[in-house]
Residue, then its C-alpha position, 0 to 999 in steps of 0.5 A: m321646801r322653798h322651790q325657788q321663791n325669793k321672799l326678799l323680792e315680795l311686796n305685800t301689795g297683792a298680785k296685781s297691785k304689786w306691778v302697778f305699784m312698781r310701775m308708779q315708783l319707776s314713773s316717779l323715779i324717772r320724773a324726779w331722777k331720784i326716789t327715797t324708799t325703804p330697802k326692800r322696796a328699793k331692792v325690788l325697784k332696782a331689779y324692776t328698773d334694770e329689767f325695764f332698761s335692758r329690755l328697752l335697750s334690746f330693741d336695737a339688737k332685735y331690729k336692724d332698722e333704727k325706725e323700727a327699733k324706736r317704734e317698738a321702744i315707744k310702744y314698750v315705754k307707753s305700756v309701762i311708764y305712766g305719763e307722757e313727759e316721763g315717756k318722752k324723757v325716757i326715749e329722748t334722753l335716757w334711751a339715747k344715753y344708755r345706747d351710746e354708752k352700750r350699757v348693760s346693767g347698773f342703771t340705778t345707784s343706791y345710797r343709805l340715808g339713815f332712818r326715818v323720823g316716824d317709825a325709824a325705818p331705814k331709808i335708801m335713795l335710788k338715783l338714775a345713773 
C-alpha cells in the first residue's frame, strides 16, 4: 500500500541533504532569476518555492504592524536562503512586489528546453514570475 507517499517529489539525496539541496537551488534561482534543471527536480523546486513565498507573504496577515511583519520575514529569509545579497533581493524586491500584487501562488513559471547533450535528459527552465 502507498500510504500517502508521493514518489514524484522524492529526490535521492538523503533525508537531510534534500532540504540543503533545495535551499541551494532556491538561492540560485533567486540569484539569477532563472535556473535550468531536470523535470523531477524542477517539480520539487517549484513546490518548495511556492511554499517559501506563500509563508513569507503570510507574515503580513499574521502581524498587523508592518515593522513586526518585516522583522519576522527577515528572520525567515535568513533561515532559508543562503547569501546576504539573495536575502536582500527577496526582502526588497520580491516580497514587496508579490505583496503589492496580492499574489497567493504561481511564483515560478516553467519552460521546456529540449534535451541535455551528455545524457539526453529533458531540461526545464524555471523562472521567477
